[in-house]
C-alpha positions as CSV (number, residue, x, y, z in Angstrom):
1,M,112.8,157.7,128.2
2,A,111.1,154.6,129.7
3,K,113.5,151.9,130.9
4,M,113.4,148.8,128.7
5,K,111.8,145.8,130.4
6,K,113.9,142.7,130.7
7,V,113.5,139.5,128.7
8,I,113.6,136.8,131.4
9,I,113.7,133.0,130.9
10,I,112.6,131.0,134.0
11,T,112.9,127.2,134.3
12,G,110.6,125.1,136.5
13,I,107.7,127.5,135.9
14,N,104.9,125.0,136.6
15,G,104.8,125.7,140.3
16,G,106.5,126.9,143.5
17,I,109.3,129.4,143.2
18,G,109.3,129.3,139.4
19,K,105.6,130.2,139.1
20,A,105.9,132.9,141.8
21,C,108.8,134.5,140.0
22,A,107.1,134.4,136.6
23,D,103.8,135.9,138.0
24,Y,105.5,138.6,140.0
25,L,108.1,139.6,137.4
26,A,105.4,139.7,134.7
27,Y,103.3,141.8,137.0
28,K,106.2,144.2,137.2
29,G,106.1,144.5,133.4
30,N,108.9,142.2,132.3
31,V,108.8,139.9,129.3
32,I,108.7,136.3,130.7
33,Y,109.3,133.0,128.9
34,G,108.9,129.8,130.9
35,I,110.3,126.4,130.5
36,S,108.5,123.5,132.1
37,R,108.0,119.7,131.7
38,S,104.3,120.5,131.7
39,I,102.3,123.2,130.0
40,V,101.3,126.1,132.2
41,G,98.0,127.7,131.1
42,D,98.8,131.3,131.7
43,E,98.1,134.1,129.2
44,K,100.7,136.4,130.9
45,Y,103.6,134.6,129.4
46,P,104.3,131.7,127.0
47,T,105.7,128.5,128.3
48,Y,107.8,126.0,126.4
49,C,107.3,122.4,127.2
50,A,110.7,120.8,127.7
51,D,112.9,118.8,130.1
52,V,115.8,120.9,131.2
53,N,118.0,117.9,130.5
54,D,117.1,117.9,126.8
55,Y,120.0,120.0,125.7
56,Q,119.0,120.1,122.0
57,R,115.5,121.3,122.8
58,I,116.7,123.9,125.3
59,T,119.1,125.2,122.6
60,E,116.2,125.6,120.2
61,I,114.1,127.4,122.8
62,F,116.9,130.0,123.4
63,E,117.2,130.5,119.7
64,E,113.5,131.0,119.3
65,I,113.2,133.5,122.1
66,Y,116.2,135.5,120.8
67,K,114.7,135.5,117.3
68,L,111.4,136.9,118.8
69,E,112.9,139.4,121.2
70,K,116.4,140.2,119.8
71,R,117.7,140.0,123.4
72,I,117.8,137.9,126.5
73,D,118.5,139.7,129.7
74,V,118.0,137.2,132.5
75,L,118.1,133.4,133.1
76,I,116.6,132.1,136.4
77,N,117.4,128.5,136.9
78,V,114.7,127.1,139.2
79,A,113.9,123.6,138.0
80,G,114.7,120.9,140.5
81,Y,113.3,118.3,142.8
82,G,114.1,116.4,146.0
83,I,114.5,112.9,147.2
84,A,114.4,111.7,150.8
85,G,115.5,108.6,152.6
86,S,118.8,107.0,153.6
87,I,121.6,106.7,151.2
88,E,121.5,103.0,151.7
89,S,117.9,102.8,150.5
90,T,118.2,105.3,147.6
91,P,118.5,103.8,144.1
92,C,121.7,105.0,142.3
93,D,119.6,105.6,139.1
94,E,117.6,108.1,141.1
95,V,120.7,109.8,142.3
96,Y,121.9,110.3,138.8
97,K,118.6,111.7,137.7
98,L,118.5,114.1,140.7
99,F,122.0,115.5,139.9
100,D,121.3,115.8,136.2
101,T,118.3,118.0,136.9
102,N,119.5,119.9,140.0
103,I,123.0,120.8,138.9
104,S,124.0,119.4,135.5
105,A,121.1,121.2,133.8
106,V,122.0,124.4,135.7
107,V,125.5,124.2,134.2
108,C,124.3,123.5,130.7
109,L,121.6,126.2,130.7
110,S,124.2,128.7,132.0
111,H,126.5,127.6,129.1
112,L,123.7,128.3,126.6
113,A,122.8,131.6,128.2
114,I,126.2,133.2,128.5
115,P,126.6,134.3,124.9
116,Y,123.2,136.0,125.0
117,L,123.9,137.6,128.4
118,K,127.2,139.0,127.2
119,Q,125.3,141.1,124.8
120,T,123.0,142.6,127.4
121,K,125.3,142.5,130.4
122,G,122.5,140.5,132.0
123,N,121.8,138.5,135.1
124,L,122.2,134.8,135.7
125,I,120.3,133.7,138.9
126,N,120.5,130.1,140.3
127,I,118.3,128.8,143.0
128,S,120.1,126.9,145.7
129,S,118.8,126.2,149.2
130,V,119.7,126.7,152.8
131,G,119.8,122.9,152.8
132,G,122.9,123.3,150.7
133,I,124.8,124.9,153.6
134,A,123.0,123.1,156.4
135,P,122.9,119.6,154.9
136,L,120.1,117.4,156.3
137,P,120.3,113.7,157.1
138,Y,118.0,111.7,154.8
139,Q,118.2,114.5,152.2
140,A,121.9,114.0,151.6
141,C,121.7,114.0,147.8
142,Y,119.4,117.0,147.6
143,S,121.6,119.0,149.9
144,A,124.7,118.0,148.0
145,S,123.1,119.0,144.7
146,K,122.1,122.4,146.1
147,S,125.6,122.9,147.6
148,A,127.0,122.3,144.1
149,V,124.7,125.0,142.7
150,E,126.2,127.5,145.0
151,I,129.8,126.5,144.4
152,F,129.2,126.5,140.6
153,S,127.7,129.9,140.8
154,R,130.6,131.3,142.7
155,A,133.1,129.9,140.3
156,L,131.1,131.1,137.3
157,D,131.0,134.6,138.7
158,G,134.8,134.7,138.4
159,E,134.6,133.6,134.8
160,V,132.0,136.1,133.5
161,K,132.7,139.1,135.7
162,K,134.8,140.6,132.8
163,D,131.8,140.3,130.5
164,K,129.7,142.3,133.0
165,I,127.3,139.3,133.6
166,K,126.0,139.4,137.1
167,V,125.7,136.0,138.8
168,T,123.6,135.5,142.0
169,V,122.9,132.3,143.9
170,V,119.6,132.5,145.9
171,L,119.2,130.4,149.1
172,P,115.6,130.1,150.2
173,G,114.7,128.3,153.5
174,D,111.5,126.4,154.1
175,L,108.7,127.4,151.6
176,K,105.1,126.3,151.4
177,T,105.0,124.8,147.9
178,T,104.2,121.6,146.0
179,F,107.8,120.7,146.3
180,T,107.0,118.9,149.5
181,S,104.3,116.6,148.0
182,A,106.5,116.0,144.9
183,R,109.5,114.8,146.8
184,K,110.4,111.2,146.1
185,K,110.9,109.0,149.1
186,Y,113.0,105.8,149.4
187,I,112.7,104.4,152.9
188,E,114.0,100.9,153.6
189,G,115.9,99.1,156.4
190,D,115.2,97.6,159.7
191,V,112.4,98.8,161.9
192,N,114.5,101.3,163.9
193,S,116.0,102.7,160.7
194,I,112.6,103.2,159.1
195,K,111.3,104.9,162.2
196,R,114.3,107.3,162.2
197,Q,113.9,108.1,158.5
198,N,110.1,108.7,158.8
199,R,110.6,110.9,161.9
200,A,113.2,113.1,160.2
201,I,111.3,113.5,157.0
202,A,108.1,114.3,158.9
203,K,109.9,117.1,160.7
204,M,111.2,118.5,157.4
205,E,107.8,118.4,155.8
206,K,106.1,120.0,158.8
207,A,108.5,122.9,158.6
208,E,107.9,123.3,154.9
209,C,104.1,123.2,155.3
210,K,104.5,126.1,157.8
211,G,107.0,127.9,155.6
212,Q,106.8,131.2,153.8
213,D,105.0,131.9,150.5
214,P,107.4,131.6,147.5
215,I,106.5,135.2,146.6
216,I,109.2,136.2,149.1
217,V,111.8,134.7,146.7
218,A,110.2,136.4,143.7
219,K,110.4,139.8,145.4
220,A,114.0,139.2,146.4
221,I,114.9,138.4,142.8
222,Y,113.1,141.5,141.6
223,R,115.3,143.6,144.0
224,I,118.4,141.8,142.7
225,L,117.5,142.6,139.1
226,K,117.2,146.3,140.0
227,K,120.7,146.5,141.5
228,K,123.7,147.6,139.4
229,R,125.9,145.4,141.7
230,P,123.7,142.6,143.0
231,P,125.0,140.3,145.7
232,L,126.7,137.0,144.7
233,R,124.8,135.2,147.4
234,K,121.3,136.1,148.7
235,T,119.7,134.2,151.6
236,V,116.0,134.8,151.7
237,G,114.2,135.4,155.0
238,F,115.6,136.9,158.2
239,V,115.6,133.7,160.2
240,Y,117.6,131.9,157.4
241,K,120.1,134.9,157.1
242,F,120.7,134.4,160.9
243,V,121.2,130.6,160.3
244,A,123.6,131.3,157.5
245,F,125.6,133.6,159.8
246,L,125.7,131.0,162.6
247,L,126.9,128.4,160.1
248,R,129.9,130.5,159.3
249,I,131.1,131.0,162.8
250,L,130.2,127.8,164.6
251,P,132.5,124.7,164.6
252,L,131.5,122.2,161.9
253,R,131.3,119.3,164.3
254,F,128.9,121.3,166.6
255,V,126.7,122.3,163.6
256,N,126.4,118.6,162.6
257,F,125.6,117.7,166.2
258,L,122.8,120.2,166.3
259,I,121.3,119.0,163.0
260,R,121.6,115.4,164.0
261,H,120.0,116.1,167.4
262,I,117.0,117.9,165.7
263,Y,116.3,115.3,163.0
264,C,117.7,112.0,164.2
C-alpha cells in the first residue's frame, strides 16, 4: 500500500527558504499549500495571499485547507524578515513589527495548527537562525526574535509531546537568498558610528551572498519529515553545526569578544 503523502502548509513561500521548501517537497510528491503576502505564480501548489499577522484570515485559510484535504500533517513557519542598524537608530515601531512577524505570528500559527496536527500526529517546524545563538551586533532585534523562536519551540515540544506532535526548530546559517536585499536598514549616528554599522552590515551581507543555496534547508526538512523521532533542533550545514558546538563549550564573554572582533 502506497504511503499517504503529507499535506503541508508553508508560510513565507514567495522566496528563499519558503520557496525552496515548497518546490522540493512538492517534487517529492507532497501536497503543498503556501501562505504569502504576495501571490506566487506556481502551478505545483496553490498559494493564499495573506499576512501572517492577520489572525482571522489565517484561521480561515486553515479551515479551507482542512475542508479540501480532510487533514493537515505539517506546518512550516518560515515567514520573517530582518532589520539592521544600531538599536539607537532603529525606530520602535519597526521593532514591534519585526517581533510580530518573526515570533508572535509563529506562536499564533502554531496555536491554530495544533488541533489539526493532533489528529495526524504531525510535524511543526519553525525556522530560526544560527544568528539566534550567535547574536550579531547591529542585528540585535533579528537575533533576539530568532532566539525566541528556538526557545518557544523547545517549550512547545514539552506541551505537545503527549499528543505525538513532533516539533523541530531549524537553524540555517548564511544562505544566498533575497532576504539580504529585503533587509531594512536604519543607520544613524556620528561619523564613526555610521562607519562601524556600515562595515559590520557589509560583512554580514558579503557572507550571505556567498552562502549556500536554500535547497539545503529544504532537503534537511524533507529528512526530518521522514523520521519517526526527528530532532528537536537541527542546525543546517557542517560549518554551522561546528559553530553551534563551539558556542556550547566556549565561555560566553569569549564568544562575544570574537563576534565583536569580527564585526565591530
